[in-house]
SENUTOR-759682 format. One record per residue: residue number from 1; residue in one letter; chain; x, y, z of N, C-alpha, C, O, CB in turn. Coordinates in steps of 0.001 Angstrom, whole numbers, plus 500000, padded with zeros to 6 digits. Glycine has a CB too. Layout:
NUM|a|A|X|Y|Z|X|Y|Z|X|Y|Z|X|Y|Z|X|Y|Z
...
END
This chain:
1|m|A|248317|165499|414290|247264|165007|415120|246362|166086|415543|246898|167076|416040|247797|164322|416283
2|t|A|244952|166062|415419|244171|166970|415897|243637|166681|417118|243663|165536|417570|243288|167235|415095
3|k|A|242956|167986|417938|242484|167537|419190|241084|166931|418994|240134|167600|418588|242479|168684|420208
4|n|A|241014|165614|419308|239714|164852|419378|239935|163754|420334|240838|163647|421165|239236|164279|417971
5|n|A|238968|162967|420078|238804|162071|421096|239430|160581|420787|239164|159548|421401|237328|162026|421371
6|t|A|240335|160738|419673|241277|159400|419194|242488|159500|419569|243283|158836|418904|241422|159130|417721
7|i|A|243042|160313|420699|244402|160757|421109|243996|160765|422508|242785|160610|422671|245034|162212|420475
8|a|A|244724|160910|423592|245084|161089|424777|245256|162767|424948|245936|163276|424057|246336|160199|425023
9|q|A|244827|163521|425788|245115|164706|426159|245094|164917|427506|244465|164240|428319|244407|165495|425590
10|v|A|245900|166019|427777|245854|166629|429400|245054|167581|429258|245540|168429|428509|247213|167222|430139
11|l|A|243868|167891|429691|243028|168908|429701|243236|169939|430339|243097|171077|429892|242066|168615|429990
12|k|A|243715|169542|431836|243588|170602|432882|244785|170106|433897|245124|168944|434117|241940|170668|433630
13|v|A|245255|171152|434377|246495|170850|435785|246008|171840|436775|245715|173010|436530|248451|171258|435419
14|a|A|245957|171264|437876|245647|172316|439270|246780|171741|440008|247314|170665|439741|243939|172171|440253
15|v|A|247095|172520|440932|248029|172097|441821|248307|172952|442997|248383|174180|442973|249142|171890|441156
16|t|A|248474|172057|444195|248227|172413|445903|249454|172391|446506|250396|172056|445788|247277|171319|446799
17|g|A|249651|172636|447530|250695|172548|448176|251579|173682|448500|251041|174785|448604|251253|171749|447634
18|q|A|253213|173556|448725|253953|174610|448733|255211|174075|448054|255228|172912|447651|254107|175200|450109
19|s|A|256291|174901|447910|257740|174769|447329|258193|173487|447838|258424|173312|449035|258791|175970|447772
20|n|A|258323|172590|446956|259050|171526|447101|258084|170407|447423|258505|169252|447489|260090|171746|448082
21|n|A|257074|170634|447585|256174|169715|448109|254689|169976|447463|253816|170347|448247|256200|169844|449689
22|y|A|254416|169839|446351|253290|169980|445594|252453|168602|444987|253029|167618|444523|253760|170834|444519
23|t|A|250900|168767|445103|250406|167736|444328|249675|168112|443219|249103|169201|443185|249685|166936|445035
24|f|A|249634|167298|442283|248975|167991|440905|248006|166960|440949|248184|165782|441258|249934|168147|439312
25|a|A|246663|167693|440508|245448|167048|439655|245565|167379|438522|245862|168501|438111|244104|167364|439974
26|v|A|245311|166306|437833|245446|165955|436207|244380|165541|435822|243893|164505|436276|246412|164940|435742
27|t|A|243648|166466|434656|242399|165896|434328|242916|165299|432860|243463|166015|432022|241037|167063|434330
28|l|A|242683|164013|432697|242905|163446|430987|241443|163124|430536|240443|162895|431217|243993|161783|430784
29|s|A|241643|163181|429003|240857|162481|428137|241344|161386|427513|242318|161801|426885|240445|163206|427282
30|s|A|241228|160247|427329|241666|159060|426533|240705|158222|426135|239622|157962|426660|242547|158291|427175
31|p|A|241279|157765|425011|240408|156697|423850|240370|155202|424581|240371|154152|423940|241399|156500|422059
32|d|A|240337|155286|426048|240318|153628|426515|239460|153199|425949|238458|153811|425580|240106|153159|427911
33|t|A|239856|151437|425695|238846|150473|425317|239026|149344|426206|238475|148281|425918|238921|150054|423856
34|g|A|239732|149445|427251|240120|148421|428258|241303|148292|428355|242010|149205|427930|239684|147237|428102
35|c|A|241871|147192|428909|243157|146926|429118|244033|146845|427943|245243|146932|428147|243221|145832|429797
36|n|A|243556|146673|426609|244629|146579|425639|244631|147945|425366|245545|148160|424569|244451|145618|424382
37|r|A|244055|148943|425644|244283|150546|425210|243949|151300|426454|242815|151201|426922|243240|151130|423879
38|y|A|244588|151827|426856|244593|152866|428046|245242|153980|428513|246365|154048|428014|244735|152405|428860
39|a|A|245043|154715|429127|245760|155754|429612|246529|155019|430910|245944|154909|431987|244759|157066|429959
40|d|A|247694|154599|430737|248387|154090|431922|249202|154586|432791|249559|153939|433776|248940|153320|431683
41|w|A|249676|156015|432497|250403|157139|433462|250427|158517|432762|250409|158714|431547|252036|156722|433823
42|w|A|250472|159426|433744|250636|160743|433301|251772|161087|434278|251931|160578|435387|249274|161692|433360
43|e|A|252674|162196|433597|253980|162376|434463|254186|164146|434311|253449|164883|433655|255519|161302|433712
44|v|A|255386|164558|435105|255651|165642|435263|256760|165951|434914|257487|165844|435901|255450|165933|436195
45|i|A|257521|166400|433748|258833|166187|433387|259137|168026|433194|258297|168924|433144|259004|164988|431843
46|t|A|260834|168127|433108|260967|169370|432883|261302|169600|431106|261555|168696|430310|262118|169857|433941
47|p|A|261233|170717|430879|261435|171258|429441|262540|170505|428468|262467|170363|427248|261889|172783|429586
48|q|A|263739|170001|429495|264473|168997|428997|264335|167609|428934|265120|166909|428294|265331|169111|429424
49|g|A|263362|167158|429575|263102|165729|429320|263234|165056|430599|262998|163849|430530|264048|165108|428271
50|e|A|263524|165468|431667|263677|164936|432910|262538|164453|433544|261491|165085|433396|264226|165778|433669
51|l|A|262553|163445|434225|261105|162923|434689|261217|163459|436140|262263|163168|436722|260808|161082|434586
52|l|A|260332|164171|436790|260173|164783|437959|259285|163555|438722|259894|162998|439635|259454|166327|437781
53|y|A|258406|163249|438545|257184|162545|438827|256266|161848|437750|255889|162458|436750|256431|163440|439450
54|r|A|255893|160412|438032|254984|159675|437699|253968|159420|438146|254209|159115|439314|255258|158961|437570
55|r|A|252661|159321|437923|251431|158872|438403|251156|157617|437617|250872|157923|436459|250325|159935|438274
56|v|A|251135|156230|437835|250777|155176|437381|249361|155140|437475|248836|155545|438512|251407|154202|437934
57|l|A|248635|154692|436494|247117|154159|436282|246800|152880|436478|247599|152120|435931|246645|154336|435022
58|l|A|245923|152353|437060|246198|150990|437421|245064|150097|436533|245141|148880|436366|246074|150795|439151
59|h|A|244055|150923|436029|243032|150219|435181|242297|151411|434175|242274|152618|434419|241846|149410|436254
60|s|A|241820|150858|433211|241378|151729|432026|240165|152598|432579|239515|152238|433561|240901|150773|430662
61|h|A|239917|153741|431892|238795|154344|432411|237755|154787|431309|237440|155957|431090|239240|155483|433225
62|v|A|237300|153753|430692|236076|153500|429593|235136|154542|429869|234954|155580|429234|235263|151994|429702
63|d|A|234475|154065|431058|233046|154679|431237|233277|155948|432192|232373|156211|432984|231901|153522|431963
64|e|A|234427|156753|432173|234660|157659|432899|235633|158594|432440|236831|158598|432724|234905|157194|433946
65|q|A|234878|159555|431549|235803|160145|430428|235121|161900|430708|233928|162200|430660|235455|159237|428459
66|p|A|235934|162560|430908|237003|162698|431046|237502|162405|432638|236545|162369|433412|237188|163888|430486
67|f|A|238700|162209|433211|238891|161740|434791|240126|162707|435387|241065|163101|434695|239385|159879|434921
68|t|A|239992|162924|436403|240937|163398|437208|241679|162564|438236|241073|161999|439147|240397|164336|437774
69|r|A|243059|162489|438077|243583|161425|439184|244954|162321|439765|245837|162751|439023|244077|159629|438376
70|t|A|244917|162487|441191|246041|163308|441943|246914|162390|442044|246659|161189|441961|245756|163954|443334
71|g|A|248302|163003|442282|249618|162434|442578|250733|163605|443224|250538|164819|443182|250178|161780|441130
72|g|A|251649|163095|443681|252731|163875|444281|253577|162827|445334|253500|161610|445500|252044|165253|445098
73|t|A|254195|163605|445797|254963|164762|445978|255944|165354|444712|256998|164766|444470|255784|164430|447161
74|v|A|255552|166507|443948|256506|166773|443459|257223|168169|443675|256678|169263|443817|256228|166495|442399
75|a|A|258663|167850|443667|259469|168796|444249|259802|169836|443180|260590|169588|442268|260690|168156|444853
76|i|A|259281|170812|443297|259568|172102|442069|259590|173288|442932|259383|173146|444137|258221|172354|440723
77|e|A|259812|174392|442451|259731|176063|442824|258456|176127|442269|257966|175343|441456|260928|177281|442096
78|p|A|257910|177207|442812|256859|177683|441881|256813|178325|440684|255818|178389|439962|256271|178316|442381
79|q|A|258018|178860|440438|258454|179481|439129|258994|178461|438060|259152|178777|436880|259574|180525|439419
80|q|A|259261|177228|438561|260045|176293|437663|258948|175815|436576|257836|175352|436830|260742|174948|438557
81|e|A|259524|176038|435300|258360|175202|434341|258537|173944|434088|259626|173372|434115|258184|175678|432993
82|v|A|257440|173433|433823|257203|171857|433807|256278|171386|432630|255482|172222|432200|256493|171369|435219
83|i|A|256290|170510|432232|255270|169626|431076|254755|168285|432085|255388|167468|432753|256392|168902|429341
84|v|A|253380|168488|431849|252736|167348|431950|252026|166647|430846|251298|167202|430023|251979|167536|432813
85|r|A|252294|165416|430901|251905|164822|429971|251327|163281|429933|251516|162581|430928|252820|165013|429314
86|v|A|250779|162862|429048|250150|161315|429497|250266|160421|428355|250129|160725|427170|248468|161307|429939
87|h|A|250559|159176|428902|250875|157938|428018|249864|157024|427874|249115|156780|428820|251967|157182|428491
88|m|A|249752|156501|426834|248691|155417|426455|249348|154002|426221|250396|153879|425586|247895|155855|425077
89|s|A|248697|153000|426747|249440|151643|427025|249812|151204|425343|250896|150651|425156|248259|150320|427987
90|a|A|249110|151403|424422|249202|150933|423188|249732|151846|422436|250270|151360|421442|248106|150512|422698
91|d|A|249793|152947|422510|250264|154299|421576|251286|155160|422030|251634|156192|421456|249153|155283|421369
92|g|A|251778|154688|423121|252845|155721|423545|252382|157068|424183|251193|157179|424485|253650|156091|422325
93|y|A|253278|158133|424416|252883|159514|424725|252018|160194|423760|252098|159817|422591|254026|160309|424883
94|s|A|251267|161063|424035|250326|161836|423591|250979|163062|423308|251869|163425|424077|249248|161935|424460
95|p|A|250599|163947|422061|251863|165056|421932|250762|166280|422593|251154|167443|422676|252658|165429|419889
96|m|A|249514|165928|422995|248578|166963|423497|249211|166973|425334|249228|166007|426096|246600|166360|423175
97|a|A|249480|167812|425503|250295|167992|426892|249807|169727|427238|249318|170605|426527|252390|167715|426618
98|q|A|250271|169666|428852|249967|170841|429294|251767|171394|429981|252629|170715|430538|248494|170625|430504
99|k|A|251746|172746|429645|253008|173292|430185|252759|174530|430875|251763|175208|430622|254030|173518|429128
100|g|A|253745|174905|431863|253795|176162|432901|254089|176208|434087|255249|175816|434216|252824|176708|433063
101|t|A|253569|176528|435184|254626|176892|436385|253055|177052|437338|251937|177468|437033|255986|178700|436121
102|v|A|253726|176422|438753|252685|176391|439768|252252|177924|439527|251118|178122|439092|253231|175947|441413
103|e|A|253075|178986|439781|253043|180515|439982|252173|180847|438765|251265|181643|439005|254619|181329|439986
104|s|A|252264|180416|437561|251720|181547|436621|250409|180542|436105|249490|181056|435468|253010|182179|435183
105|g|A|250401|179159|436414|249411|178175|435373|249838|177526|434240|250942|177701|433723|248360|178879|434776
106|f|A|248988|176783|433846|249359|175736|432619|248433|175924|431388|247240|176132|431610|249186|174112|433112
107|a|A|248872|175869|430136|248506|175923|429277|248615|174835|428075|249695|174246|428051|248821|176853|429211
108|a|A|247899|174557|427311|247763|173146|426332|249300|173713|425542|249682|174880|425457|245881|172977|424984
109|v|A|249845|172728|425134|250786|172514|424047|251275|171429|423445|251443|170481|424212|251668|172958|424289
110|t|A|251655|171190|421952|251341|170192|421132|253144|169873|421545|253909|170837|421551|250580|170584|419337
111|l|A|253563|168740|421804|254812|168379|421831|255355|167349|420417|254617|166610|419766|254913|167694|423247
112|p|A|256896|167574|420191|257169|167048|419067|256936|165179|419537|256809|164679|420655|258818|167680|418544
113|s|A|256951|164632|418383|256601|163162|418731|257550|162477|419590|257226|161755|420534|256486|162329|417511
114|e|A|258950|162782|419154|259992|162075|419666|260556|162706|421061|261644|162348|421512|261042|162011|418586
115|f|A|259756|163644|421689|260332|164393|422928|260158|163450|423977|259091|162928|424302|259615|165806|423305
116|a|A|261368|163251|424525|261760|162406|425717|260961|160948|425594|260521|160344|426572|261341|163242|427188
117|v|A|260892|160658|424714|260374|158956|424723|261234|157938|425384|260812|156816|425665|260265|158335|423210
118|n|A|262500|158361|425641|263347|157457|426486|262633|157308|427549|262604|156137|427929|264701|157902|426840
119|l|A|261916|158196|428318|261573|157844|429607|260157|156905|429697|259437|156881|430695|261456|159199|430394
120|e|A|259935|156223|428588|258798|154802|428571|259117|153852|429268|258380|153005|429772|258565|154049|427290
121|s|A|260889|154015|429359|261154|152763|430041|261721|152649|431563|262241|151702|432151|262064|152124|429210
122|v|A|261430|153933|431961|262021|154225|433238|260876|154371|434210|259880|155052|433963|262919|155498|433194
123|e|A|261144|153424|435775|260184|153111|436701|259846|154463|437398|260745|155285|437579|260679|151993|437667
124|p|A|258767|154669|437729|257656|153116|437813|256762|152990|436748|256199|153947|436217|256539|153034|439164
125|l|A|256635|151895|436451|255918|151092|435091|254498|150820|435612|254358|150432|436772|256737|149442|434587
126|p|A|253608|150977|434934|252285|150192|435434|252368|148405|435264|252662|147930|434167|250890|150818|434394
127|g|A|252092|147547|436408|251708|146013|436120|250481|145775|435420|250095|146435|434455|251568|145220|437378
128|n|A|249824|144710|435996|249137|144262|435309|247850|145399|435343|247668|145842|436477|248996|142864|435692
129|c|A|246984|145913|434360|245663|146452|434321|244521|145607|435098|244128|144462|434870|245305|146592|432870
130|a|A|244130|146498|436049|242688|145724|436707|241661|145358|435888|241235|144204|435858|241914|146563|437678
131|f|A|241114|146484|435044|240049|146407|434230|239936|147334|433272|238978|147309|432499|239023|146404|434866
END
């Protein structure tokens, strides 16, 4: 897959707070078309695939691209490496993610297509899409 507007991407990750109490501001680009296809969550996971935090998105962002949403509390240490990735309602997880630490920042990474796909069924999950 190439970096373009046909797949969702995590473009930027900004973190505020303190050790074990961080808020993430995640900027996404997603090819939303409405409730039939939209970015329905972003999440923070360990490199081993453990879910640390999920921010459920309640509606599509057809006319707001890219967009930023905050979430937390994420209980990690400043030097703990994590991955931030986005999920599309119709397409599953995007391989275009960001990996890094609070201490050193985040950079783009391409994840394997089957990386931690088991998390798709872990709560919290989105309910009905508002629009």
